[in-house]
Every structure is written in structure tokens, then in C-alpha cells.
N, CA, C and O atoms as a GROMACS GRO file, in nm:
protein
  540
    1MET      N    1  13.696  15.050   1.948
    1MET     CA    2  13.804  15.112   2.032
    1MET      C    3  13.772  15.074   2.176
    1MET      O    4  13.656  15.074   2.218
    2ALA      N    5  13.875  15.040   2.248
    2ALA     CA    6  13.864  14.999   2.383
    2ALA      C    7  13.872  15.122   2.476
    2ALA      O    8  13.912  15.231   2.435
    3MET      N    9  13.834  15.102   2.600
    3MET     CA   10  13.853  15.200   2.704
    3MET      C   11  13.926  15.136   2.822
    3MET      O   12  13.928  15.014   2.837
    4HIS      N   13  13.985  15.218   2.904
    4HIS     CA   14  14.058  15.163   3.021
    4HIS      C   15  13.960  15.151   3.141
    4HIS      O   16  13.882  15.243   3.168
    5VAL      N   17  13.966  15.037   3.212
    5VAL     CA   18  13.873  15.012   3.326
    5VAL      C   19  13.959  14.981   3.447
    5VAL      O   20  14.054  14.903   3.439
    6GLU      N   21  13.925  15.042   3.556
    6GLU     CA   22  13.982  15.012   3.686
    6GLU      C   23  13.871  14.979   3.784
    6GLU      O   24  13.780  15.060   3.802
    7LEU      N   25  13.875  14.861   3.848
    7LEU     CA   26  13.775  14.828   3.952
    7LEU      C   27  13.854  14.798   4.078
    7LEU      O   28  13.931  14.702   4.087
    8VAL      N   29  13.833  14.888   4.178
    8VAL     CA   30  13.912  14.888   4.297
    8VAL      C   31  13.827  14.878   4.422
    8VAL      O   32  13.721  14.939   4.434
    9SER      N   33  13.879  14.797   4.515
    9SER     CA   34  13.814  14.794   4.651
    9SER      C   35  13.920  14.840   4.753
    9SER      O   36  14.036  14.857   4.714
   10PRO      N   37  13.889  14.860   4.871
   10PRO     CA   38  13.992  14.895   4.974
   10PRO      C   39  14.103  14.792   4.986
   10PRO      O   40  14.216  14.826   5.020
   11GLU      N   41  14.072  14.665   4.959
   11GLU     CA   42  14.168  14.562   4.974
   11GLU      C   43  14.265  14.544   4.856
   11GLU      O   44  14.381  14.507   4.874
   12ARG      N   45  14.215  14.571   4.734
   12ARG     CA   46  14.295  14.539   4.622
   12ARG      C   47  14.235  14.591   4.493
   12ARG      O   48  14.118  14.631   4.491
   13ILE      N   49  14.314  14.590   4.384
   13ILE     CA   50  14.266  14.619   4.252
   13ILE      C   51  14.214  14.490   4.191
   13ILE      O   52  14.291  14.397   4.167
   14LEU      N   53  14.084  14.484   4.166
   14LEU     CA   54  14.023  14.354   4.113
   14LEU      C   55  14.038  14.347   3.962
   14LEU      O   56  14.055  14.238   3.908
   15TYR      N   57  14.033  14.458   3.895
   15TYR     CA   58  14.053  14.458   3.747
   15TYR      C   59  14.117  14.586   3.708
   15TYR      O   60  14.084  14.693   3.759
   16SER      N   61  14.208  14.574   3.618
   16SER     CA   62  14.273  14.694   3.556
   16SER      C   63  14.311  14.650   3.413
   16SER      O   64  14.394  14.561   3.395
   17GLY      N   65  14.252  14.712   3.316
   17GLY     CA   66  14.284  14.680   3.176
   17GLY      C   67  14.184  14.736   3.079
   17GLY      O   68  14.096  14.814   3.115
   18GLU      N   69  14.198  14.692   2.952
   18GLU     CA   70  14.113  14.747   2.849
   18GLU      C   71  13.982  14.668   2.845
   18GLU      O   72  13.980  14.549   2.877
   19ALA      N   73  13.871  14.736   2.804
   19ALA     CA   74  13.742  14.668   2.792
   19ALA      C   75  13.668  14.731   2.678
   19ALA      O   76  13.694  14.844   2.636
   20GLU      N   77  13.577  14.653   2.632
   20GLU     CA   78  13.489  14.702   2.522
   20GLU      C   79  13.362  14.763   2.577
   20GLU      O   80  13.304  14.852   2.514
   21MET      N   81  13.316  14.716   2.696
   21MET     CA   82  13.193  14.761   2.759
   21MET      C   83  13.196  14.733   2.909
   21MET      O   84  13.250  14.633   2.955
   22VAL      N   85  13.136  14.824   2.983
   22VAL     CA   86  13.116  14.797   3.129
   22VAL      C   87  12.962  14.820   3.156
   22VAL      O   88  12.901  14.916   3.109
   23VAL      N   89  12.908  14.732   3.229
   23VAL     CA   90  12.766  14.741   3.265
   23VAL      C   91  12.750  14.729   3.418
   23VAL      O   92  12.802  14.636   3.481
   24CYS      N   93  12.676  14.828   3.476
   24CYS     CA   94  12.654  14.820   3.621
   24CYS      C   95  12.520  14.877   3.652
   24CYS      O   96  12.453  14.932   3.565
   25ARG      N   97  12.481  14.864   3.777
   25ARG     CA   98  12.352  14.914   3.822
   25ARG      C   99  12.368  15.024   3.926
   25ARG      O  100  12.425  15.004   4.034
   26THR      N  101  12.319  15.139   3.891
   26THR     CA  102  12.328  15.256   3.983
   26THR      C  103  12.216  15.256   4.086
   26THR      O  104  12.111  15.198   4.060
   27VAL      N  105  12.233  15.318   4.200
   27VAL     CA  106  12.129  15.335   4.296
   27VAL      C  107  12.016  15.416   4.232
   27VAL      O  108  12.042  15.524   4.178
   28ASP      N  109  11.898  15.369   4.237
   28ASP     CA  110  11.783  15.437   4.187
   28ASP      C  111  11.791  15.478   4.037
   28ASP      O  112  11.708  15.557   3.992
   29GLY      N  113  11.887  15.430   3.961
   29GLY     CA  114  11.904  15.469   3.826
   29GLY      C  115  11.893  15.355   3.733
   29GLY      O  116  11.888  15.379   3.612
   30GLY      N  117  11.888  15.234   3.777
   30GLY     CA  118  11.881  15.119   3.690
   30GLY      C  119  12.014  15.082   3.633
   30GLY      O  120  12.117  15.134   3.676
   31GLU      N  121  12.014  14.990   3.531
   31GLU     CA  122  12.134  14.936   3.474
   31GLU      C  123  12.181  15.032   3.364
   31GLU      O  124  12.100  15.086   3.288
   32ILE      N  125  12.317  15.053   3.356
   32ILE     CA  126  12.369  15.141   3.250
   32ILE      C  127  12.493  15.077   3.198
   32ILE      O  128  12.571  15.018   3.273
   33ALA      N  129  12.512  15.090   3.065
   33ALA     CA  130  12.627  15.033   2.996
   33ALA      C  131  12.717  15.154   2.945
   33ALA      O  132  12.668  15.256   2.896
   34PHE      N  133  12.846  15.133   2.961
   34PHE     CA  134  12.942  15.234   2.915
   34PHE      C  135  13.019  15.176   2.799
   34PHE      O  136  13.071  15.064   2.809
   35LEU      N  137  13.028  15.249   2.688
   35LEU     CA  138  13.111  15.208   2.580
   35LEU      C  139  13.214  15.319   2.558
   35LEU      O  140  13.208  15.424   2.621
   36SER      N  141  13.306  15.293   2.469
   36SER     CA  142  13.409  15.389   2.435
   36SER      C  143  13.352  15.519   2.395
   36SER      O  144  13.261  15.518   2.312
   37GLY      N  145  13.398  15.633   2.444
   37GLY     CA  146  13.350  15.763   2.408
   37GLY      C  147  13.232  15.808   2.486
   37GLY      O  148  13.174  15.911   2.451
   38HIS      N  149  13.188  15.737   2.593
   38HIS     CA  150  13.074  15.772   2.669
   38HIS      C  151  13.092  15.911   2.732
   38HIS      O  152  13.204  15.951   2.764
   39ALA      N  153  12.989  15.979   2.749
   39ALA     CA  154  12.985  16.116   2.808
   39ALA      C  155  13.029  16.097   2.966
   39ALA      O  156  13.007  15.991   3.025
   40PRO      N  157  13.086  16.200   3.020
   40PRO     CA  158  13.118  16.190   3.160
   40PRO      C  159  12.999  16.153   3.242
   40PRO      O  160  12.887  16.193   3.212
   41PHE      N  161  13.024  16.076   3.346
   41PHE     CA  162  12.912  16.022   3.428
   41PHE      C  163  12.975  15.988   3.566
   41PHE      O  164  13.089  15.945   3.578
   42LEU      N  165  12.892  16.011   3.668
   42LEU     CA  166  12.924  15.975   3.808
   42LEU      C  167  12.796  15.917   3.869
   42LEU      O  168  12.690  15.980   3.864
   43GLY      N  169  12.806  15.803   3.924
   43GLY     CA  170  12.693  15.738   3.989
   43GLY      C  171  12.726  15.654   4.111
   43GLY      O  172  12.836  15.599   4.123
   44ALA      N  173  12.631  15.644   4.200
   44ALA     CA  174  12.644  15.561   4.319
   44ALA      C  175  12.599  15.424   4.288
   44ALA      O  176  12.508  15.403   4.209
   45LEU      N  177  12.666  15.327   4.353
   45LEU     CA  178  12.634  15.181   4.334
   45LEU      C  179  12.583  15.126   4.459
   45LEU      O  180  12.631  15.162   4.567
   46GLY      N  181  12.484  15.037   4.449
   46GLY     CA  182  12.435  14.962   4.566
   46GLY      C  183  12.491  14.820   4.554
   46GLY      O  184  12.600  14.801   4.500
   47ASP      N  185  12.416  14.721   4.605
   47ASP     CA  186  12.455  14.580   4.585
   47ASP      C  187  12.416  14.542   4.444
   47ASP      O  188  12.301  14.558   4.403
   48GLY      N  189  12.513  14.491   4.370
   48GLY     CA  190  12.480  14.451   4.233
   48GLY      C  191  12.610  14.395   4.164
   48GLY      O  192  12.715  14.375   4.225
   49MET      N  193  12.592  14.373   4.036
   49MET     CA  194  12.703  14.316   3.958
   49MET      C  195  12.759  14.427   3.871
   49MET      O  196  12.689  14.518   3.828
   50VAL      N  197  12.887  14.414   3.847
   50VAL     CA  198  12.954  14.496   3.738
   50VAL      C  199  13.003  14.385   3.638
   50VAL      O  200  13.066  14.286   3.673
   51ARG      N  201  12.968  14.411   3.516
   51ARG     CA  202  13.010  14.318   3.409
   51ARG      C  203  13.107  14.392   3.317
   51ARG      O  204  13.073  14.499   3.265
   52ILE      N  205  13.221  14.341   3.298
   52ILE     CA  206  13.328  14.400   3.216
   52ILE      C  207  13.349  14.307   3.094
   52ILE      O  208  13.396  14.194   3.108
   53LYS      N  209  13.312  14.360   2.975
   53LYS     CA  210  13.328  14.280   2.852
   53LYS      C  211  13.461  14.316   2.793
   53LYS      O  212  13.486  14.432   2.759
   54THR      N  213  13.547  14.216   2.779
   54THR     CA  214  13.678  14.234   2.721
   54THR      C  215  13.683  14.158   2.591
   54THR      O  216  13.589  14.087   2.558
   55SER      N  217  13.789  14.173   2.518
   55SER     CA  218  13.802  14.102   2.391
   55SER      C  219  13.811  13.950   2.408
   55SER      O  220  13.784  13.874   2.316
   56SER      N  221  13.847  13.910   2.525
   56SER     CA  222  13.862  13.763   2.555
   56SER      C  223  13.749  13.706   2.639
   56SER      O  224  13.754  13.588   2.673
   57GLY      N  225  13.648  13.782   2.673
   57GLY     CA  226  13.542  13.727   2.751
   57GLY      C  227  13.476  13.826   2.844
   57GLY      O  228  13.479  13.946   2.817
   58MET      N  229  13.420  13.780   2.950
   58MET     CA  230  13.343  13.869   3.043
   58MET      C  231  13.392  13.848   3.185
   58MET      O  232  13.401  13.733   3.229
   59GLU      N  233  13.423  13.952   3.258
   59GLU     CA  234  13.458  13.950   3.396
   59GLU      C  235  13.333  13.991   3.475
   59GLU      O  236  13.274  14.094   3.442
   60VAL      N  237  13.293  13.920   3.571
   60VAL     CA  238  13.171  13.952   3.656
   60VAL      C  239  13.220  13.975   3.796
   60VAL      O  240  13.295  13.895   3.851
   61VAL      N  241  13.177  14.083   3.853
   61VAL     CA  242  13.222  14.122   3.985
   61VAL      C  243  13.095  14.159   4.072
   61VAL      O  244  13.010  14.238   4.031
   62ALA      N  245  13.088  14.100   4.187
   62ALA     CA  246  12.978  14.140   4.284
   62ALA      C  247  13.034  14.260   4.362
   62ALA      O  248  13.143  14.256   4.419
   63VAL      N  249  12.952  14.369   4.360
   63VAL     CA  250  12.996  14.487   4.432
   63VAL      C  251  12.888  14.518   4.531
   63VAL      O  252  12.770  14.491   4.508
   64HIS      N  253  12.931  14.575   4.645
   64HIS     CA  254  12.839  14.607   4.756
   64HIS      C  255  12.867  14.755   4.798
   64HIS      O  256  12.936  14.784   4.895
   65GLY      N  257  12.809  14.843   4.718
   65GLY     CA  258  12.825  14.983   4.740
   65GLY      C  259  12.942  15.038   4.671
   65GLY      O  260  13.034  14.965   4.635
   66GLY      N  261  12.941  15.173   4.651
   66GLY     CA  262  13.054  15.239   4.588
   66GLY      C  263  13.010  15.336   4.487
   66GLY      O  264  12.896  15.383   4.491
   67PHE      N  265  13.102  15.371   4.391
   67PHE     CA  266  13.077  15.466   4.290
   67PHE      C  267  13.134  15.427   4.159
   67PHE      O  268  13.232  15.351   4.156
   68VAL      N  269  13.078  15.476   4.048
   68VAL     CA  270  13.129  15.454   3.920
   68VAL      C  271  13.155  15.596   3.852
   68VAL      O  272  13.069  15.684   3.859
   69GLU      N  273  13.265  15.614   3.793
   69GLU     CA  274  13.304  15.738   3.727
   69GLU      C  275  13.343  15.708   3.589
   69GLU      O  276  13.422  15.616   3.568
   70VAL      N  277  13.289  15.783   3.484
   70VAL     CA  278  13.333  15.768   3.350
   70VAL      C  279  13.381  15.907   3.308
   70VAL      O  280  13.313  16.008   3.325
   71ARG      N  281  13.505  15.905   3.251
   71ARG     CA  282  13.567  16.030   3.206
   71ARG      C  283  13.686  16.004   3.115
   71ARG      O  284  13.769  15.919   3.147
   72ASP      N  285  13.695  16.074   3.004
   72ASP     CA  286  13.810  16.059   2.918
   72ASP      C  287  13.841  15.914   2.876
   72ASP      O  288  13.955  15.869   2.877
   73ASN      N  289  13.733  15.843   2.841
   73ASN     CA  290  13.748  15.711   2.794
   73ASN      C  291  13.800  15.615   2.896
   73ASN      O  292  13.859  15.513   2.860
   74ARG      N  293  13.778  15.644   3.023
   74ARG     CA  294  13.814  15.561   3.133
   74ARG      C  295  13.691  15.538   3.220
   74ARG      O  296  13.608  15.626   3.240
   75VAL      N  297  13.683  15.411   3.272
   75VAL     CA  298  13.572  15.377   3.366
   75VAL      C  299  13.642  15.338   3.497
   75VAL      O  300  13.728  15.249   3.497
   76THR      N  301  13.605  15.404   3.609
   76THR     CA  302  13.668  15.373   3.734
   76THR      C  303  13.551  15.335   3.833
   76THR      O  304  13.459  15.413   3.856
   77VAL      N  305  13.561  15.214   3.887
   77VAL     CA  306  13.464  15.172   3.985
   77VAL      C  307  13.538  15.160   4.117
   77VAL      O  308  13.636  15.087   4.130
   78LEU      N  309  13.489  15.233   4.213
   78LEU     CA  310  13.537  15.228   4.355
   78LEU      C  311  13.429  15.168   4.439
   78LEU      O  312  13.321  15.224   4.455
   79SER      N  313  13.461  15.050   4.495
   79SER     CA  314  13.358  14.976   4.569
   79SER      C  315  13.401  14.951   4.712
   79SER      O  316  13.517  14.920   4.741
   80ASP      N  317  13.304  14.966   4.800
   80ASP     CA  318  13.331  14.938   4.945
   80ASP      C  319  13.376  14.795   4.966
   80ASP      O  320  13.472  14.767   5.039
   81VAL      N  321  13.301  14.704   4.898
   81VAL     CA  322  13.335  14.556   4.899
   81VAL      C  323  13.313  14.505   4.761
   81VAL      O  324  13.206  14.529   4.705
   82ALA      N  325  13.406  14.437   4.704
   82ALA     CA  326  13.391  14.377   4.575
   82ALA      C  327  13.458  14.241   4.565
   82ALA      O  328  13.562  14.217   4.627
   83GLU      N  329  13.396  14.148   4.484
   83GLU     CA  330  13.449  14.013   4.472
   83GLU      C  331  13.434  13.968   4.326
   83GLU      O  332  13.328  13.977   4.264
   84LEU      N  333  13.549  13.920   4.274
   84LEU     CA  334  13.539  13.860   4.137
   84LEU      C  335  13.450  13.733   4.148
   84LEU      O  336  13.454  13.667   4.252
   85SER      N  337  13.373  13.699   4.050
   85SER     CA  338  13.287  13.582   4.059
   85SER      C  339  13.369  13.460   4.080
   85SER      O  340  13.325  13.368   4.150
   86ALA      N  341  13.484  13.452   4.024
   86ALA     CA  342  13.579  13.326   4.041
   86ALA      C  343  13.625  13.314   4.187
   86ALA      O  344  13.664  13.206   4.230
   87ASP      N  345  13.622  13.420   4.262
   87ASP     CA  346  13.674  13.413   4.404
   87ASP      C  347  13.561  13.389   4.508
   87ASP      O  348  13.588  13.374   4.627
   88ILE      N  349  13.439  13.386   4.462
   88ILE     CA  350  13.332  13.367   4.554
   88ILE      C  351  13.315  13.226   4.603
   88ILE      O  352  13.311  13.133   4.522
   89ASP      N  353  13.304  13.207   4.734
   89ASP     CA  354  13.281  13.076   4.790
   89ASP      C  355  13.128  13.051   4.785
   89ASP      O  356  13.052  13.110   4.861
   90VAL      N  357  13.086  12.966   4.696
   90VAL     CA  358  12.948  12.944   4.671
   90VAL      C  359  12.878  12.890   4.787
   90VAL      O  360  12.770  12.937   4.821
   91GLU      N  361  12.935  12.789   4.853
   91GLU     CA  362  12.875  12.725   4.971
   91GLU      C  363  12.853  12.829   5.082
   91GLU      O  364  12.748  12.834   5.146
   92ARG      N  365  12.956  12.913   5.103
   92ARG     CA  366  12.950  13.018   5.207
   92ARG      C  367  12.834  13.120   5.175
   92ARG      O  368  12.760  13.163   5.263
   93ALA      N  369  12.822  13.154   5.044
   93ALA     CA  370  12.719  13.247   5.006
   93ALA      C  371  12.579  13.182   5.028
   93ALA      O  372  12.485  13.249   5.072
   94ARG      N  373  12.567  13.051   4.997
   94ARG     CA  374  12.439  12.985   5.018
   94ARG      C  375  12.404  12.979   5.168
   94ARG      O  376  12.289  12.997   5.206
   95ARG      N  377  12.504  12.953   5.252
   95ARG     CA  378  12.473  12.948   5.396
   95ARG      C  379  12.439  13.085   5.449
   95ARG      O  380  12.356  13.097   5.540
   96ALA      N  381  12.500  13.192   5.394
   96ALA     CA  382  12.467  13.327   5.426
   96ALA      C  383  12.323  13.361   5.387
   96ALA      O  384  12.252  13.428   5.463
   97LYS      N  385  12.283  13.318   5.276
   97LYS     CA  386  12.154  13.337   5.223
   97LYS      C  387  12.047  13.266   5.313
   97LYS      O  388  11.944  13.324   5.348
   98ASP      N  389  12.077  13.140   5.347
   98ASP     CA  390  11.983  13.064   5.428
   98ASP      C  391  11.971  13.128   5.565
   98ASP      O  392  11.861  13.137   5.620
   99ALA      N  393  12.086  13.175   5.622
   99ALA     CA  394  12.083  13.239   5.752
   99ALA      C  395  12.004  13.368   5.750
   99ALA      O  396  11.930  13.394   5.845
  100ALA      N  397  12.016  13.449   5.648
  100ALA     CA  398  11.947  13.575   5.625
  100ALA      C  399  11.799  13.551   5.617
  100ALA      O  400  11.720  13.619   5.681
  101GLU      N  401  11.762  13.449   5.535
  101GLU     CA  402  11.626  13.418   5.522
  101GLU      C  403  11.566  13.375   5.656
  101GLU      O  404  11.457  13.418   5.692
  102GLY      N  405  11.636  13.292   5.728
  102GLY     CA  406  11.591  13.251   5.861
  102GLY      C  407  11.576  13.366   5.961
  102GLY      O  408  11.480  13.372   6.038
  103GLN      N  409  11.670  13.452   5.956
  103GLN     CA  410  11.664  13.576   6.042
  103GLN      C  411  11.549  13.663   6.003
  103GLN      O  412  11.483  13.719   6.091
  104ARG      N  413  11.523  13.678   5.877
  104ARG     CA  414  11.411  13.758   5.828
  104ARG      C  415  11.272  13.695   5.869
  104ARG      O  416  11.180  13.765   5.909
  105ALA      N  417  11.265  13.561   5.856
  105ALA     CA  418  11.141  13.491   5.890
  105ALA      C  419  11.115  13.489   6.037
  105ALA      O  420  11.000  13.482   6.080
  106GLY      N  421  11.228  13.496   6.120
  106GLY     CA  422  11.216  13.492   6.264
  106GLY      C  423  11.161  13.614   6.329
  106GLY      O  424  11.138  13.619   6.450
  107GLY      N  425  11.139  13.718   6.244
  107GLY     CA  426  11.082  13.836   6.306
  107GLY      C  427  11.193  13.917   6.363
  107GLY      O  428  11.304  13.923   6.310
  108GLY      N  429  11.160  13.980   6.477
  108GLY     CA  430  11.252  14.073   6.546
  108GLY      C  431  11.216  14.213   6.524
  108GLY      O  432  11.114  14.244   6.463
  109ASP      N  433  11.302  14.302   6.574
  109ASP     CA  434  11.273  14.446   6.558
  109ASP      C  435  11.309  14.490   6.417
  109ASP      O  436  11.354  14.412   6.333
  110GLU      N  437  11.287  14.620   6.396
  110GLU     CA  438  11.306  14.685   6.264
  110GLU      C  439  11.449  14.680   6.219
  110GLU      O  440  11.478  14.663   6.100
  111ALA      N  441  11.540  14.696   6.316
  111ALA     CA  442  11.683  14.693   6.290
  111ALA      C  443  11.725  14.551   6.244
  111ALA      O  444  11.800  14.537   6.148
  112ASP      N  445  11.679  14.451   6.313
  112ASP     CA  446  11.709  14.317   6.276
  112ASP      C  447  11.658  14.281   6.138
  112ASP      O  448  11.727  14.211   6.063
  113ALA      N  449  11.540  14.328   6.103
  113ALA     CA  450  11.482  14.305   5.977
  113ALA      C  451  11.564  14.370   5.863
  113ALA      O  452  11.584  14.311   5.756
  114ALA      N  453  11.610  14.492   5.890
  114ALA     CA  454  11.693  14.566   5.794
  114ALA      C  455  11.827  14.499   5.772
  114ALA      O  456  11.877  14.492   5.659
  115ASP      N  457  11.889  14.448   5.883
  115ASP     CA  458  12.011  14.372   5.873
  115ASP      C  459  11.992  14.240   5.795
  115ASP      O  460  12.078  14.202   5.716
  116ALA      N  461  11.885  14.176   5.817
  116ALA     CA  462  11.858  14.050   5.743
  116ALA      C  463  11.837  14.082   5.593
  116ALA      O  464  11.888  14.011   5.506
  117GLU      N  465  11.763  14.185   5.564
  117GLU     CA  466  11.744  14.221   5.420
  117GLU      C  467  11.874  14.258   5.351
  117GLU      O  468  11.896  14.219   5.236
  118ALA      N  469  11.958  14.331   5.417
  118ALA     CA  470  12.092  14.366   5.362
  118ALA      C  471  12.177  14.243   5.340
  118ALA      O  472  12.240  14.229   5.236
  119ALA      N  473  12.179  14.149   5.441
  119ALA     CA  474  12.256  14.032   5.426
  119ALA      C  475  12.204  13.940   5.313
  119ALA      O  476  12.280  13.873   5.244
  120LEU      N  477  12.076  13.940   5.299
  120LEU     CA  478  12.013  13.861   5.190
  120LEU      C  479  12.049  13.923   5.050
  120LEU      O  480  12.076  13.850   4.955
  121ARG      N  481  12.048  14.056   5.041
  121ARG     CA  482  12.083  14.119   4.914
  121ARG      C  483  12.230  14.091   4.880
  121ARG      O  484  12.262  14.065   4.764
  122ARG      N  485  12.316  14.096   4.979
  122ARG     CA  486  12.459  14.064   4.952
  122ARG      C  487  12.474  13.920   4.902
  122ARG      O  488  12.539  13.894   4.800
  123ALA      N  489  12.409  13.824   4.979
  123ALA     CA  490  12.424  13.681   4.935
  123ALA      C  491  12.364  13.657   4.802
  123ALA      O  492  12.424  13.583   4.724
  124ASN      N  493  12.249  13.716   4.767
  124ASN     CA  494  12.195  13.699   4.640
  124ASN      C  495  12.276  13.756   4.528
  124ASN      O  496  12.283  13.699   4.420
  125THR      N  497  12.341  13.872   4.556
  125THR     CA  498  12.430  13.931   4.459
  125THR      C  499  12.553  13.839   4.435
  125THR      O  500  12.590  13.816   4.320
  126ARG      N  501  12.612  13.787   4.538
  126ARG     CA  502  12.722  13.696   4.523
  126ARG      C  503  12.682  13.575   4.434
  126ARG      O  504  12.753  13.540   4.339
  127LEU      N  505  12.570  13.515   4.464
  127LEU     CA  506  12.521  13.395   4.392
  127LEU      C  507  12.492  13.429   4.250
  127LEU      O  508  12.520  13.348   4.161
  128ALA      N  509  12.435  13.549   4.221
  128ALA     CA  510  12.404  13.587   4.090
  128ALA      C  511  12.534  13.611   4.007
  128ALA      O  512  12.540  13.579   3.889
  129ALA      N  513  12.632  13.667   4.070
  129ALA     CA  514  12.758  13.692   4.004
  129ALA      C  515  12.828  13.560   3.963
  129ALA      O  516  12.887  13.549   3.856
  130VAL      N  517  12.819  13.467   4.052
  130VAL     CA  518  12.875  13.329   4.023
  130VAL      C  519  12.804  13.269   3.903
  130VAL      O  520  12.867  13.216   3.812
  131GLU      N  521  12.670  13.277   3.905
  131GLU     CA  522  12.589  13.223   3.797
  131GLU      C  523  12.619  13.292   3.662
  131GLU      O  524  12.634  13.228   3.558
  132ARG      N  525  12.628  13.425   3.670
  132ARG     CA  526  12.655  13.505   3.549
  132ARG      C  527  12.799  13.490   3.502
  132ARG      O  528  12.827  13.503   3.383
  133GLY      N  529  12.889  13.462   3.596
  133GLY     CA  530  13.026  13.442   3.557
  133GLY      C  531  13.060  13.310   3.503
  133GLY      O  532  13.174  13.285   3.465
  134GLY      N  533  12.959  13.220   3.498
  134GLY     CA  534  12.980  13.092   3.432
  134GLY      C  535  13.040  12.985   3.515
  134GLY      O  536  13.093  12.888   3.460
  135ARG      N  537  13.034  12.997   3.653
  135ARG     CA  538  13.085  12.891   3.737
  135ARG      C  539  12.981  12.794   3.778
  135ARG      O  540  13.011  12.698   3.850
   0.00000   0.00000   0.00000
């Protein structure tokens, strides 16, 4: 039995349809999979991937913050920033990763280091989503 899935960012609806399973990583909670009939759940998302298994394949989405709610055989993912793996510019993500690594290695104050770590996490998430999405 399938469940309905909505993955939404402020810019657009990235996915809306039926799915067999949704897998995501919650903040401090690890990775969790949702199947049809899952108990109600609400969790916060950090930088990571959401994988949506459909009858025709797998959709992989890079998310950067947000929430996941499961209720009444529906999974809703609301993300601050989200990108389908097929839409990610790989070269841009690699440049962002290189820049973040350079900024991190260059030292600086604590705020600069935190910004560099956050940028590196986002770039690595994008690249992992592309790899996992089969591109």
C-alpha cells in the first residue's frame, strides 16, 4: 500500500505523489524510514538527503533544514532549502566545497569557522544527493 508524500520548499513543490517509502535524517535522531501505516511522527531536519522510493524508482532530494511530519498515511517534508538531485549543478557544488574547505583551512574567527563548516555541509549534501540519485 502506498502513502502520499509532499516535499515542499518556500520556492516550490519538489515532489507530490504516491510512494512506498521515505527515508530521511532527523537532527540528533539519525536516519528513519517511513512506510505505509507509520505511527504519527514529527521531526526536525538538518542538512541531509530525503529519499523517496516510488514504484518507478527513487527520488533523491538534498534538504537544508526543515521538518518532517507523518500522519494519516501521509508524509510531509517542509524544507527551508531543497533541491532535487537532477537539478543540482555539480560543478557549482564542487566549487562551493573547495571554497568552504579553503575558508576553513584559512583560519579566522569562530563565526568564520562556523560559516565554513555550514557551507561545507551543504556542498557535501548536494554532492551526495547527486551521487545517490544516479547522476
